[in-house]
N, CA, C and O atoms as a GROMACS GRO file, in nm:
protein
  632
    1MET      N    1   0.094  -0.126  -0.032
    1MET     CA    2   0.017  -0.008  -0.060
    1MET      C    3   0.075   0.127  -0.009
    1MET      O    4   0.102   0.176   0.101
    2PRO      N    5   0.080   0.159  -0.116
    2PRO     CA    6   0.136   0.317  -0.125
    2PRO      C    7   0.144   0.454  -0.053
    2PRO      O    8   0.076   0.549  -0.092
    3ARG      N    9   0.235   0.462   0.059
    3ARG     CA   10   0.236   0.632   0.212
    3ARG      C   11   0.132   0.722   0.119
    3ARG      O   12   0.097   0.731   0.001
    4SER      N   13   0.107   0.779   0.243
    4SER     CA   14   0.038   0.914   0.204
    4SER      C   15   0.140   1.003   0.195
    4SER      O   16   0.245   0.982   0.257
    5ASN      N   17   0.120   1.131   0.102
    5ASN     CA   18   0.160   1.224   0.131
    5ASN      C   19   0.182   1.319   0.220
    5ASN      O   20   0.249   1.418   0.191
    6ALA      N   21   0.126   1.302   0.342
    6ALA     CA   22   0.071   1.409   0.456
    6ALA      C   23   0.214   1.418   0.442
    6ALA      O   24   0.298   1.352   0.381
    7LYS      N   25   0.218   1.566   0.552
    7LYS     CA   26   0.323   1.567   0.602
    7LYS      C   27   0.426   1.466   0.711
    7LYS      O   28   0.356   1.411   0.796
    8GLN      N   29   0.555   1.436   0.722
    8GLN     CA   30   0.566   1.387   0.896
    8GLN      C   31   0.574   1.525   0.940
    8GLN      O   32   0.571   1.631   0.878
    9SER      N   33   0.585   1.491   1.084
    9SER     CA   34   0.577   1.585   1.204
    9SER      C   35   0.688   1.619   1.247
    9SER      O   36   0.775   1.542   1.207
   10PRO      N   37   0.723   1.694   1.307
   10PRO     CA   38   0.795   1.735   1.319
   10PRO      C   39   0.944   1.644   1.433
   10PRO      O   40   1.055   1.672   1.480
   11LYS      N   41   0.852   1.535   1.428
   11LYS     CA   42   0.938   1.508   1.560
   11LYS      C   43   1.009   1.382   1.509
   11LYS      O   44   1.112   1.326   1.548
   12ALA      N   45   0.883   1.341   1.364
   12ALA     CA   46   0.935   1.270   1.239
   12ALA      C   47   1.071   1.240   1.207
   12ALA      O   48   1.114   1.129   1.173
   13SER      N   49   1.138   1.349   1.219
   13SER     CA   50   1.253   1.412   1.160
   13SER      C   51   1.362   1.488   1.226
   13SER      O   52   1.403   1.598   1.189
   14ARG      N   53   1.396   1.432   1.307
   14ARG     CA   54   1.445   1.473   1.460
   14ARG      C   55   1.518   1.305   1.449
   14ARG      O   56   1.451   1.203   1.461
   15PRO      N   57   1.696   1.307   1.420
   15PRO     CA   58   1.732   1.240   1.430
   15PRO      C   59   1.755   1.157   1.553
   15PRO      O   60   1.755   1.224   1.657
   16ARG      N   61   1.779   0.990   1.572
   16ARG     CA   62   1.803   0.909   1.620
   16ARG      C   63   1.721   0.893   1.752
   16ARG      O   64   1.723   0.803   1.836
   17ARG      N   65   1.671   0.973   1.746
   17ARG     CA   66   1.573   1.016   1.861
   17ARG      C   67   1.413   0.935   1.938
   17ARG      O   68   1.342   0.956   2.037
   18SER      N   69   1.416   0.827   1.812
   18SER     CA   70   1.309   0.737   1.830
   18SER      C   71   1.405   0.581   1.825
   18SER      O   72   1.368   0.465   1.845
   19ARG      N   73   1.522   0.628   1.796
   19ARG     CA   74   1.551   0.457   1.758
   19ARG      C   75   1.698   0.427   1.846
   19ARG      O   76   1.704   0.476   1.958
   20GLY      N   77   1.825   0.341   1.791
   20GLY     CA   78   1.893   0.271   1.911
   20GLY      C   79   1.980   0.380   1.975
   20GLY      O   80   2.022   0.491   1.939
   21ILE      N   81   1.992   0.274   2.125
   21ILE     CA   82   2.108   0.433   2.172
   21ILE      C   83   2.224   0.458   2.121
   21ILE      O   84   2.276   0.371   2.052
   22ALA      N   85   2.297   0.595   2.145
   22ALA     CA   86   2.401   0.604   2.139
   22ALA      C   87   2.473   0.613   2.157
   22ALA      O   88   2.478   0.709   2.234
   23ARG      N   89   2.701   0.522   2.120
   23ARG     CA   90   2.700   0.434   2.352
   23ARG      C   91   2.835   0.603   2.340
   23ARG      O   92   2.952   0.568   2.319
   24LEU      N   93   2.828   0.648   2.344
   24LEU     CA   94   2.960   0.771   2.353
   24LEU      C   95   3.061   0.728   2.497
   24LEU      O   96   3.039   0.653   2.592
   25LEU      N   97   3.143   0.788   2.469
   25LEU     CA   98   3.319   0.804   2.608
   25LEU      C   99   3.292   0.903   2.648
   25LEU      O  100   3.351   0.973   2.566
   26SER      N  101   3.224   1.001   2.748
   26SER     CA  102   3.327   1.067   2.825
   26SER      C  103   3.512   1.061   2.853
   26SER      O  104   3.570   1.026   2.955
   27ILE      N  105   3.577   1.113   2.712
   27ILE     CA  106   3.702   1.064   2.798
   27ILE      C  107   3.802   1.249   2.762
   27ILE      O  108   3.793   1.331   2.671
   28GLY      N  109   3.902   1.239   2.910
   28GLY     CA  110   3.964   1.383   2.848
   28GLY      C  111   4.096   1.335   2.866
   28GLY      O  112   4.118   1.224   2.915
   29TYR      N  113   4.203   1.429   2.820
   29TYR     CA  114   4.311   1.368   2.793
   29TYR      C  115   4.410   1.410   2.908
   29TYR      O  116   4.523   1.363   2.902
   30GLU      N  117   4.372   1.512   3.035
   30GLU     CA  118   4.402   1.508   3.151
   30GLU      C  119   4.502   1.377   3.181
   30GLU      O  120   4.452   1.265   3.194
   31GLY      N  121   4.670   1.400   3.193
   31GLY     CA  122   4.680   1.304   3.264
   31GLY      C  123   4.765   1.165   3.205
   31GLY      O  124   4.831   1.082   3.267
   32HIS      N  125   4.728   1.181   3.026
   32HIS     CA  126   4.756   1.120   2.966
   32HIS      C  127   4.910   1.154   2.854
   32HIS      O  128   4.976   1.253   2.821
   33THR      N  129   4.913   1.019   2.828
   33THR     CA  130   5.040   1.086   2.713
   33THR      C  131   4.926   1.031   2.582
   33THR      O  132   4.804   1.023   2.591
   34PRO      N  133   5.001   1.000   2.478
   34PRO     CA  134   4.937   1.036   2.359
   34PRO      C  135   4.973   0.835   2.355
   34PRO      O  136   5.021   0.800   2.247
   35GLU      N  137   4.961   0.771   2.412
   35GLU     CA  138   4.983   0.644   2.398
   35GLU      C  139   4.924   0.553   2.501
   35GLU      O  140   4.893   0.436   2.479
   36THR      N  141   4.913   0.610   2.602
   36THR     CA  142   4.789   0.525   2.674
   36THR      C  143   4.666   0.647   2.676
   36THR      O  144   4.584   0.634   2.767
   37PHE      N  145   4.648   0.753   2.591
   37PHE     CA  146   4.576   0.806   2.597
   37PHE      C  147   4.484   0.722   2.435
   37PHE      O  148   4.362   0.706   2.436
   38VAL      N  149   4.540   0.696   2.359
   38VAL     CA  150   4.496   0.587   2.232
   38VAL      C  151   4.456   0.459   2.277
   38VAL      O  152   4.370   0.400   2.212
   39GLU      N  153   4.524   0.387   2.414
   39GLU     CA  154   4.450   0.250   2.486
   39GLU      C  155   4.351   0.277   2.534
   39GLU      O  156   4.270   0.186   2.522
   40GLU      N  157   4.313   0.368   2.589
   40GLU     CA  158   4.251   0.361   2.644
   40GLU      C  159   4.118   0.356   2.577
   40GLU      O  160   4.013   0.304   2.612
   41LEU      N  161   4.157   0.443   2.442
   41LEU     CA  162   4.033   0.424   2.356
   41LEU      C  163   4.000   0.301   2.298
   41LEU      O  164   3.890   0.252   2.275
   42ASP      N  165   4.134   0.253   2.275
   42ASP     CA  166   4.106   0.089   2.216
   42ASP      C  167   4.029  -0.014   2.305
   42ASP      O  168   3.978  -0.123   2.276
   43ARG      N  169   4.037   0.067   2.447
   43ARG     CA  170   3.960  -0.082   2.531
   43ARG      C  171   3.826   0.020   2.541
   43ARG      O  172   3.790   0.052   2.654
   44HIS      N  173   3.789   0.047   2.481
   44HIS     CA  174   3.677   0.101   2.516
   44HIS      C  175   3.606   0.084   2.367
   44HIS      O  176   3.491   0.124   2.348
   45GLY      N  177   3.695   0.014   2.251
   45GLY     CA  178   3.620   0.056   2.097
   45GLY      C  179   3.590   0.162   2.038
   45GLY      O  180   3.524   0.174   1.934
   46VAL      N  181   3.644   0.254   2.112
   46VAL     CA  182   3.663   0.427   2.022
   46VAL      C  183   3.638   0.370   1.850
   46VAL      O  184   3.681   0.256   1.832
   47LYS      N  185   3.580   0.432   1.738
   47LYS     CA  186   3.598   0.429   1.634
   47LYS      C  187   3.619   0.552   1.568
   47LYS      O  188   3.684   0.564   1.464
   48ARG      N  189   3.529   0.702   1.668
   48ARG     CA  190   3.521   0.808   1.640
   48ARG      C  191   3.554   0.900   1.705
   48ARG      O  192   3.587   0.868   1.820
   49LEU      N  193   3.560   0.995   1.684
   49LEU     CA  194   3.652   1.086   1.852
   49LEU      C  195   3.577   1.191   1.811
   49LEU      O  196   3.561   1.196   1.689
   50ILE      N  197   3.510   1.302   1.894
   50ILE     CA  198   3.483   1.414   1.862
   50ILE      C  199   3.506   1.514   2.021
   50ILE      O  200   3.472   1.511   2.139
   51ASP      N  201   3.584   1.592   1.929
   51ASP     CA  202   3.649   1.746   1.986
   51ASP      C  203   3.562   1.791   2.019
   51ASP      O  204   3.501   1.855   1.934
   52VAL      N  205   3.506   1.789   2.155
   52VAL     CA  206   3.420   1.982   2.184
   52VAL      C  207   3.521   2.078   2.214
   52VAL      O  208   3.460   2.176   2.256
   53ARG      N  209   3.665   2.107   2.216
   53ARG     CA  210   3.719   2.185   2.276
   53ARG      C  211   3.664   2.328   2.129
   53ARG      O  212   3.649   2.326   2.007
   54ALA      N  213   3.655   2.415   2.221
   54ALA     CA  214   3.603   2.572   2.127
   54ALA      C  215   3.720   2.644   2.056
   54ALA      O  216   3.713   2.705   1.950
   55LEU      N  217   3.852   2.623   2.148
   55LEU     CA  218   4.028   2.582   2.077
   55LEU      C  219   4.077   2.459   2.066
   55LEU      O  220   4.132   2.439   2.175
   56PRO      N  221   4.096   2.330   1.975
   56PRO     CA  222   4.155   2.250   2.001
   56PRO      C  223   4.310   2.262   2.013
   56PRO      O  224   4.382   2.185   1.951
   57PHE      N  225   4.367   2.370   2.104
   57PHE     CA  226   4.491   2.368   2.124
   57PHE      C  227   4.576   2.325   2.267
   57PHE      O  228   4.521   2.368   2.368
   58SER      N  229   4.665   2.270   2.284
   58SER     CA  230   4.694   2.203   2.387
   58SER      C  231   4.858   2.244   2.423
   58SER      O  232   4.934   2.293   2.339
   59ARG      N  233   4.881   2.226   2.511
   59ARG     CA  234   5.037   2.256   2.580
   59ARG      C  235   5.082   2.095   2.581
   59ARG      O  236   5.190   2.059   2.534
   60LYS      N  237   5.006   2.023   2.627
   60LYS     CA  238   5.071   1.875   2.600
   60LYS      C  239   5.106   1.835   2.506
   60LYS      O  240   5.092   1.725   2.560
   61LYS      N  241   5.159   1.800   2.362
   61LYS     CA  242   5.210   1.783   2.274
   61LYS      C  243   5.173   1.602   2.252
   61LYS      O  244   5.201   1.490   2.293
   62GLY      N  245   5.069   1.700   2.125
   62GLY     CA  246   5.051   1.530   2.084
   62GLY      C  247   4.914   1.593   2.100
   62GLY      O  248   4.868   1.605   1.987
   63PHE      N  249   4.844   1.630   2.176
   63PHE     CA  250   4.657   1.691   2.200
   63PHE      C  251   4.635   1.751   2.085
   63PHE      O  252   4.558   1.690   2.011
   64SER      N  253   4.693   1.885   2.031
   64SER     CA  254   4.630   2.019   1.985
   64SER      C  255   4.604   1.931   1.810
   64SER      O  256   4.685   1.871   1.739
   65LYS      N  257   4.490   1.953   1.795
   65LYS     CA  258   4.355   1.899   1.723
   65LYS      C  259   4.473   1.829   1.591
   65LYS      O  260   4.461   1.707   1.592
   66ASN      N  261   4.609   1.892   1.453
   66ASN     CA  262   4.623   1.834   1.398
   66ASN      C  263   4.691   1.703   1.445
   66ASN      O  264   4.686   1.609   1.365
   67PRO      N  265   4.774   1.677   1.599
   67PRO     CA  266   4.882   1.586   1.587
   67PRO      C  267   4.750   1.494   1.605
   67PRO      O  268   4.746   1.382   1.554
   68LEU      N  269   4.646   1.544   1.676
   68LEU     CA  270   4.544   1.445   1.763
   68LEU      C  271   4.490   1.384   1.652
   68LEU      O  272   4.504   1.262   1.659
   69ARG      N  273   4.431   1.423   1.546
   69ARG     CA  274   4.360   1.388   1.475
   69ARG      C  275   4.489   1.235   1.350
   69ARG      O  276   4.453   1.132   1.294
   70GLU      N  277   4.687   1.327   1.362
   70GLU     CA  278   4.701   1.225   1.278
   70GLU      C  279   4.767   1.041   1.363
   70GLU      O  280   4.831   0.941   1.328
   71MET      N  281   4.688   1.101   1.498
   71MET     CA  282   4.738   0.989   1.574
   71MET      C  283   4.598   0.921   1.558
   71MET      O  284   4.577   0.816   1.496
   72LEU      N  285   4.540   0.968   1.598
   72LEU     CA  286   4.261   0.853   1.576
   72LEU      C  287   4.439   0.834   1.459
   72LEU      O  288   4.546   0.800   1.509
   73GLU      N  289   4.417   0.871   1.283
   73GLU     CA  290   4.386   0.827   1.212
   73GLU      C  291   4.480   0.703   1.147
   73GLU      O  292   4.483   0.604   1.073
   74ALA      N  293   4.551   0.788   1.232
   74ALA     CA  294   4.716   0.602   1.236
   74ALA      C  295   4.661   0.495   1.280
   74ALA      O  296   4.689   0.381   1.244
   75ASN      N  297   4.506   0.561   1.435
   75ASN     CA  298   4.523   0.426   1.445
   75ASN      C  299   4.410   0.336   1.458
   75ASN      O  300   4.367   0.242   1.525
   76GLY      N  301   4.380   0.423   1.346
   76GLY     CA  302   4.185   0.382   1.260
   76GLY      C  303   4.025   0.401   1.321
   76GLY      O  304   3.924   0.330   1.320
   77ILE      N  305   4.075   0.593   1.396
   77ILE     CA  306   4.002   0.616   1.460
   77ILE      C  307   3.986   0.802   1.413
   77ILE      O  308   4.072   0.890   1.425
   78GLU      N  309   3.835   0.813   1.354
   78GLU     CA  310   3.795   0.922   1.282
   78GLU      C  311   3.781   0.995   1.373
   78GLU      O  312   3.721   0.974   1.479
   79TYR      N  313   3.866   1.139   1.317
   79TYR     CA  314   3.879   1.220   1.434
   79TYR      C  315   3.738   1.359   1.350
   79TYR      O  316   3.687   1.364   1.238
   80ILE      N  317   3.723   1.459   1.488
   80ILE     CA  318   3.547   1.517   1.474
   80ILE      C  319   3.594   1.603   1.530
   80ILE      O  320   3.607   1.591   1.652
   81HIS      N  321   3.637   1.719   1.468
   81HIS     CA  322   3.577   1.842   1.570
   81HIS      C  323   3.449   1.966   1.509
   81HIS      O  324   3.415   2.020   1.404
   82CYS      N  325   3.402   1.962   1.695
   82CYS     CA  326   3.313   2.045   1.709
   82CYS      C  327   3.275   2.131   1.746
   82CYS      O  328   3.191   2.122   1.836
   83ARG      N  329   3.319   2.269   1.694
   83ARG     CA  330   3.427   2.408   1.728
   83ARG      C  331   3.229   2.418   1.839
   83ARG      O  332   3.215   2.425   1.961
   84ALA      N  333   3.162   2.415   1.773
   84ALA     CA  334   3.003   2.473   1.817
   84ALA      C  335   3.021   2.415   1.956
   84ALA      O  336   2.996   2.503   2.039
   85ALA      N  337   3.051   2.315   2.005
   85ALA     CA  338   2.991   2.242   2.128
   85ALA      C  339   3.120   2.268   2.220
   85ALA      O  340   3.089   2.245   2.337
   86GLY      N  341   3.230   2.301   2.210
   86GLY     CA  342   3.317   2.397   2.248
   86GLY      C  343   3.226   2.523   2.349
   86GLY      O  344   3.116   2.574   2.324
   87ASN      N  345   3.331   2.550   2.482
   87ASN     CA  346   3.286   2.616   2.614
   87ASN      C  347   3.333   2.707   2.592
   87ASN      O  348   3.453   2.730   2.585
   88PRO      N  349   3.206   2.805   2.567
   88PRO     CA  350   3.373   3.018   2.540
   88PRO      C  351   3.321   3.053   2.642
   88PRO      O  352   3.269   3.165   2.640
   89PHE      N  353   3.312   2.960   2.796
   89PHE     CA  354   3.289   3.024   2.904
   89PHE      C  355   3.417   2.946   3.005
   89PHE      O  356   3.416   2.938   3.128
   90ARG      N  357   3.503   2.904   2.927
   90ARG     CA  358   3.542   2.812   2.995
   90ARG      C  359   3.639   2.927   3.086
   90ARG      O  360   3.661   2.924   3.207
   91GLU      N  361   3.653   2.956   3.057
   91GLU     CA  362   3.792   3.087   3.100
   91GLU      C  363   3.739   3.152   3.292
   91GLU      O  364   3.791   3.174   3.402
   92LYS      N  365   3.602   3.158   3.222
   92LYS     CA  366   3.569   3.084   3.387
   92LYS      C  367   3.562   3.086   3.518
   92LYS      O  368   3.528   3.183   3.586
   93LYS      N  369   3.595   2.971   3.560
   93LYS     CA  370   3.622   2.852   3.578
   93LYS      C  371   3.502   2.850   3.694
   93LYS      O  372   3.396   2.843   3.632
   94GLU      N  373   3.476   2.853   3.832
   94GLU     CA  374   3.410   2.868   3.884
   94GLU      C  375   3.262   2.899   3.833
   94GLU      O  376   3.191   2.816   3.888
   95ALA      N  377   3.170   2.995   3.736
   95ALA     CA  378   3.036   2.983   3.697
   95ALA      C  379   3.028   2.869   3.490
   95ALA      O  380   2.951   2.803   3.421
   96SER      N  381   3.139   2.910   3.491
   96SER     CA  382   3.140   2.822   3.375
   96SER      C  383   3.034   2.671   3.355
   96SER      O  384   2.926   2.706   3.308
   97LEU      N  385   3.037   2.616   3.363
   97LEU     CA  386   2.925   2.486   3.382
   97LEU      C  387   2.777   2.564   3.340
   97LEU      O  388   2.708   2.558   3.238
   98PRO      N  389   2.761   2.651   3.486
   98PRO     CA  390   2.569   2.627   3.439
   98PRO      C  391   2.584   2.800   3.333
   98PRO      O  392   2.479   2.833   3.278
   99ILE      N  393   2.723   2.907   3.309
   99ILE     CA  394   2.716   2.955   3.177
   99ILE      C  395   2.639   2.902   3.112
   99ILE      O  396   2.526   2.933   3.071
  100TYR      N  397   2.736   2.771   3.095
  100TYR     CA  398   2.722   2.683   2.960
  100TYR      C  399   2.607   2.651   2.971
  100TYR      O  400   2.536   2.702   2.885
  101ALA      N  401   2.547   2.576   3.055
  101ALA     CA  402   2.390   2.507   3.051
  101ALA      C  403   2.224   2.572   3.029
  101ALA      O  404   2.111   2.524   3.036
  102MET      N  405   2.293   2.729   2.994
  102MET     CA  406   2.194   2.834   2.996
  102MET      C  407   2.221   2.911   2.855
  102MET      O  408   2.145   3.005   2.834
  103HIS      N  409   2.317   2.882   2.758
  103HIS     CA  410   2.437   2.840   2.628
  103HIS      C  411   2.393   2.790   2.534
  103HIS      O  412   2.382   2.816   2.414
  104LEU      N  413   2.363   2.701   2.609
  104LEU     CA  414   2.344   2.513   2.557
  104LEU      C  415   2.163   2.575   2.490
  104LEU      O  416   2.134   2.605   2.374
  105ALA      N  417   2.077   2.576   2.609
  105ALA     CA  418   1.964   2.624   2.606
  105ALA      C  419   1.856   2.782   2.540
  105ALA      O  420   1.741   2.794   2.495
  106GLU      N  421   1.981   2.886   2.570
  106GLU     CA  422   1.994   2.904   2.412
  106GLU      C  423   1.981   2.911   2.235
  106GLU      O  424   1.920   2.958   2.139
  107HIS      N  425   2.057   2.851   2.268
  107HIS     CA  426   2.116   2.811   2.159
  107HIS      C  427   2.095   2.634   2.076
  107HIS      O  428   2.191   2.600   2.006
  108PRO      N  429   2.005   2.557   2.083
  108PRO     CA  430   1.978   2.391   2.040
  108PRO      C  431   2.048   2.348   1.965
  108PRO      O  432   2.126   2.253   1.972
  109GLU      N  433   2.013   2.445   1.853
  109GLU     CA  434   2.144   2.438   1.695
  109GLU      C  435   2.229   2.299   1.732
  109GLU      O  436   2.232   2.182   1.695
  110ILE      N  437   2.340   2.441   1.894
  110ILE     CA  438   2.412   2.336   1.854
  110ILE      C  439   2.368   2.181   1.966
  110ILE      O  440   2.467   2.128   2.018
  111LEU      N  441   2.311   2.156   1.980
  111LEU     CA  442   2.266   1.977   2.015
  111LEU      C  443   2.275   1.934   1.830
  111LEU      O  444   2.301   1.832   1.766
  112SER      N  445   2.261   1.987   1.817
  112SER     CA  446   2.172   1.934   1.703
  112SER      C  447   2.259   1.851   1.568
  112SER      O  448   2.236   1.752   1.500
  113GLU      N  449   2.423   2.008   1.579
  113GLU     CA  450   2.530   1.951   1.590
  113GLU      C  451   2.618   1.923   1.608
  113GLU      O  452   2.729   1.950   1.561
  114PHE      N  453   2.579   1.856   1.692
  114PHE     CA  454   2.710   1.764   1.800
  114PHE      C  455   2.572   1.643   1.758
  114PHE      O  456   2.645   1.586   1.676
  115ALA      N  457   2.475   1.584   1.750
  115ALA     CA  458   2.481   1.485   1.763
  115ALA      C  459   2.442   1.462   1.578
  115ALA      O  460   2.408   1.359   1.518
  116ALA      N  461   2.449   1.507   1.562
  116ALA     CA  462   2.476   1.446   1.365
  116ALA      C  463   2.602   1.405   1.371
  116ALA      O  464   2.642   1.319   1.293
  117HIS      N  465   2.717   1.486   1.509
  117HIS     CA  466   2.820   1.344   1.488
  117HIS      C  467   2.840   1.217   1.552
  117HIS      O  468   2.922   1.133   1.514
  118PHE      N  469   2.788   1.210   1.621
  118PHE     CA  470   2.785   1.083   1.706
  118PHE      C  471   2.660   0.935   1.653
  118PHE      O  472   2.652   0.826   1.710
  119LEU      N  473   2.586   0.978   1.542
  119LEU     CA  474   2.532   0.905   1.487
  119LEU      C  475   2.528   0.767   1.400
  119LEU      O  476   2.591   0.782   1.295
  120GLY      N  477   2.494   0.690   1.408
  120GLY     CA  478   2.512   0.617   1.251
  120GLY      C  479   2.617   0.472   1.333
  120GLY      O  480   2.672   0.390   1.260
  121GLY      N  481   2.627   0.466   1.471
  121GLY     CA  482   2.678   0.337   1.488
  121GLY      C  483   2.803   0.351   1.585
  121GLY      O  484   2.867   0.454   1.561
  122GLY      N  485   2.852   0.278   1.685
  122GLY     CA  486   2.994   0.279   1.670
  122GLY      C  487   3.002   0.356   1.828
  122GLY      O  488   2.948   0.456   1.878
  123MET      N  489   3.112   0.238   1.882
  123MET     CA  490   3.187   0.344   2.028
  123MET      C  491   3.188   0.512   1.917
  123MET      O  492   3.189   0.518   1.794
  124THR      N  493   3.187   0.634   2.025
  124THR     CA  494   3.241   0.751   1.984
  124THR      C  495   3.257   0.784   2.107
  124THR      O  496   3.163   0.782   2.185
  125ALA      N  497   3.375   0.818   2.141
  125ALA     CA  498   3.453   0.946   2.265
  125ALA      C  499   3.434   1.108   2.276
  125ALA      O  500   3.482   1.199   2.209
  126VAL      N  501   3.391   1.108   2.330
  126VAL     CA  502   3.367   1.249   2.332
  126VAL      C  503   3.440   1.351   2.411
  126VAL      O  504   3.388   1.383   2.518
  127LEU      N  505   3.586   1.425   2.367
  127LEU     CA  506   3.700   1.436   2.426
  127LEU      C  507   3.694   1.582   2.489
  127LEU      O  508   3.616   1.662   2.437
  128CYS      N  509   3.781   1.626   2.609
  128CYS     CA  510   3.764   1.749   2.609
  128CYS      C  511   3.954   1.731   2.684
  128CYS      O  512   4.048   1.663   2.644
  129TYR      N  513   3.942   1.846   2.822
  129TYR     CA  514   4.059   1.853   2.878
  129TYR      C  515   4.074   1.745   3.011
  129TYR      O  516   4.156   1.663   3.054
  130GLU      N  517   3.887   1.823   3.061
  130GLU     CA  518   4.005   1.741   3.173
  130GLU      C  519   3.953   1.670   3.196
  130GLU      O  520   3.849   1.676   3.130
  131ARG      N  521   3.956   1.526   3.308
  131ARG     CA  522   3.984   1.395   3.367
  131ARG      C  523   3.877   1.331   3.357
  131ARG      O  524   3.840   1.236   3.287
  132ASP      N  525   3.799   1.438   3.491
  132ASP     CA  526   3.652   1.486   3.580
  132ASP      C  527   3.589   1.441   3.446
  132ASP      O  528   3.642   1.464   3.337
  133HIS      N  529   3.485   1.384   3.458
  133HIS     CA  530   3.383   1.434   3.425
  133HIS      C  531   3.266   1.517   3.467
  133HIS      O  532   3.186   1.551   3.380
  134GLU      N  533   3.255   1.540   3.542
  134GLU     CA  534   3.178   1.625   3.601
  134GLU      C  535   3.224   1.795   3.658
  134GLU      O  536   3.175   1.890   3.719
  135GLN      N  537   3.334   1.759   3.600
  135GLN     CA  538   3.434   1.899   3.650
  135GLN      C  539   3.452   1.974   3.478
  135GLN      O  540   3.512   2.075   3.443
  136CYS      N  541   3.371   1.874   3.399
  136CYS     CA  542   3.414   1.957   3.241
  136CYS      C  543   3.252   1.998   3.171
  136CYS      O  544   3.144   1.952   3.208
  137HIS      N  545   3.273   2.085   3.075
  137HIS     CA  546   3.155   2.062   3.003
  137HIS      C  547   3.095   1.995   2.934
  137HIS      O  548   2.988   2.003   2.873
  138ARG      N  549   3.208   1.892   2.952
  138ARG     CA  550   3.143   1.713   2.827
  138ARG      C  551   3.002   1.711   2.903
  138ARG      O  552   2.908   1.730   2.825
  139SER      N  553   2.962   1.691   3.046
  139SER     CA  554   2.833   1.679   3.148
  139SER      C  555   2.765   1.753   3.138
  139SER      O  556   2.653   1.712   3.107
  140VAL      N  557   2.774   1.839   3.146
  140VAL     CA  558   2.653   1.965   3.024
  140VAL      C  559   2.614   1.941   2.883
  140VAL      O  560   2.517   1.992   2.827
  141LEU      N  561   2.667   1.891   2.850
  141LEU     CA  562   2.708   1.860   2.677
  141LEU      C  563   2.597   1.801   2.716
  141LEU      O  564   2.497   1.866   2.746
  142LEU      N  565   2.606   1.600   2.722
  142LEU     CA  566   2.548   1.511   2.751
  142LEU      C  567   2.427   1.594   2.762
  142LEU      O  568   2.344   1.661   2.700
  143GLN      N  569   2.484   1.533   2.929
  143GLN     CA  570   2.263   1.580   2.993
  143GLN      C  571   2.236   1.672   2.930
  143GLN      O  572   2.169   1.736   3.011
  144ALA      N  573   2.238   1.736   2.832
  144ALA     CA  574   2.156   1.875   2.752
  144ALA      C  575   2.082   1.736   2.667
  144ALA      O  576   1.967   1.694   2.678
  145ILE      N  577   2.221   1.671   2.561
  145ILE     CA  578   2.149   1.548   2.477
  145ILE      C  579   2.047   1.494   2.536
  145ILE      O  580   1.934   1.481   2.488
  146SER      N  581   2.077   1.468   2.618
  146SER     CA  582   2.005   1.330   2.650
  146SER      C  583   1.831   1.383   2.688
  146SER      O  584   1.733   1.334   2.631
  147GLU      N  585   1.823   1.510   2.814
  147GLU     CA  586   1.775   1.641   2.826
  147GLU      C  587   1.698   1.606   2.694
  147GLU      O  588   1.648   1.493   2.691
  148ALA      N  589   1.681   1.697   2.574
  148ALA     CA  590   1.712   1.710   2.450
  148ALA      C  591   1.584   1.514   2.386
  148ALA      O  592   1.510   1.491   2.290
  149GLY      N  593   1.613   1.459   2.466
  149GLY     CA  594   1.525   1.318   2.414
  149GLY      C  595   1.655   1.252   2.327
  149GLY      O  596   1.718   1.227   2.430
  150TRP      N  597   1.753   1.200   2.213
  150TRP     CA  598   1.840   1.240   2.198
  150TRP      C  599   1.846   1.036   2.295
  150TRP      O  600   1.760   1.033   2.383
  151LYS      N  601   1.907   0.932   2.287
  151LYS     CA  602   1.927   0.803   2.352
  151LYS      C  603   2.051   0.828   2.359
  151LYS      O  604   2.106   0.870   2.256
  152ILE      N  605   2.117   0.811   2.461
  152ILE     CA  606   2.255   0.782   2.444
  152ILE      C  607   2.291   0.712   2.551
  152ILE      O  608   2.187   0.712   2.617
  153SER      N  609   2.363   0.659   2.604
  153SER     CA  610   2.414   0.557   2.736
  153SER      C  611   2.582   0.606   2.706
  153SER      O  612   2.631   0.599   2.593
  154VAL      N  613   2.686   0.671   2.868
  154VAL     CA  614   2.715   0.737   2.839
  154VAL      C  615   2.856   0.701   2.900
  154VAL      O  616   2.874   0.759   3.007
  155ALA      N  617   2.994   0.593   2.847
  155ALA     CA  618   3.034   0.518   2.967
  155ALA      C  619   3.136   0.668   2.954
  155ALA      O  620   3.115   0.770   2.890
  156ARG      N  621   3.322   0.609   3.097
  156ARG     CA  622   3.414   0.682   3.186
  156ARG      C  623   3.476   0.673   3.223
  156ARG      O  624   3.490   0.696   3.343
  157PRO      N  625   3.556   0.633   3.152
  157PRO     CA  626   3.684   0.593   3.187
  157PRO      C  627   3.733   0.554   3.342
  157PRO      O  628   3.721   0.633   3.436
  158ASN      N  629   3.786   0.431   3.352
  158ASN     CA  630   3.788   0.398   3.528
  158ASN      C  631   3.939   0.492   3.609
  158ASN      O  632   3.959   0.483   3.730
   0.00000   0.00000   0.00000
């Protein structure tokens, strides 16, 4: 029987919100060497990494955008930089996370842009600097993604 030409509801066009669960690893490179970082990603079966730093530069060798991308690609891991999901308020350390949460609420398009990168199966790592998930804007971003209706499962390194 042919489908009707009726328009789909807005919910029907939202990616992955009602489908399977996206598997994400929230990880910071703090305390890692490039070698231990790749080992951690391998241990979790990561196939792609989304770098959510507003400015993907690091004083720590191997963790700036281009060297990181090269290292990951050499190990079979796709690198994606999602600047939009970066925390522009990181300089205000004490208030950074609540301000970032308000920023996401005011700019829901950030969530859609970020989510588009982890759709498609396989374990995806979400990267910033801080080792502790709760002290990083990754925690706010992933909470907002969940609250917006995307089905995610978030793992954290031991």
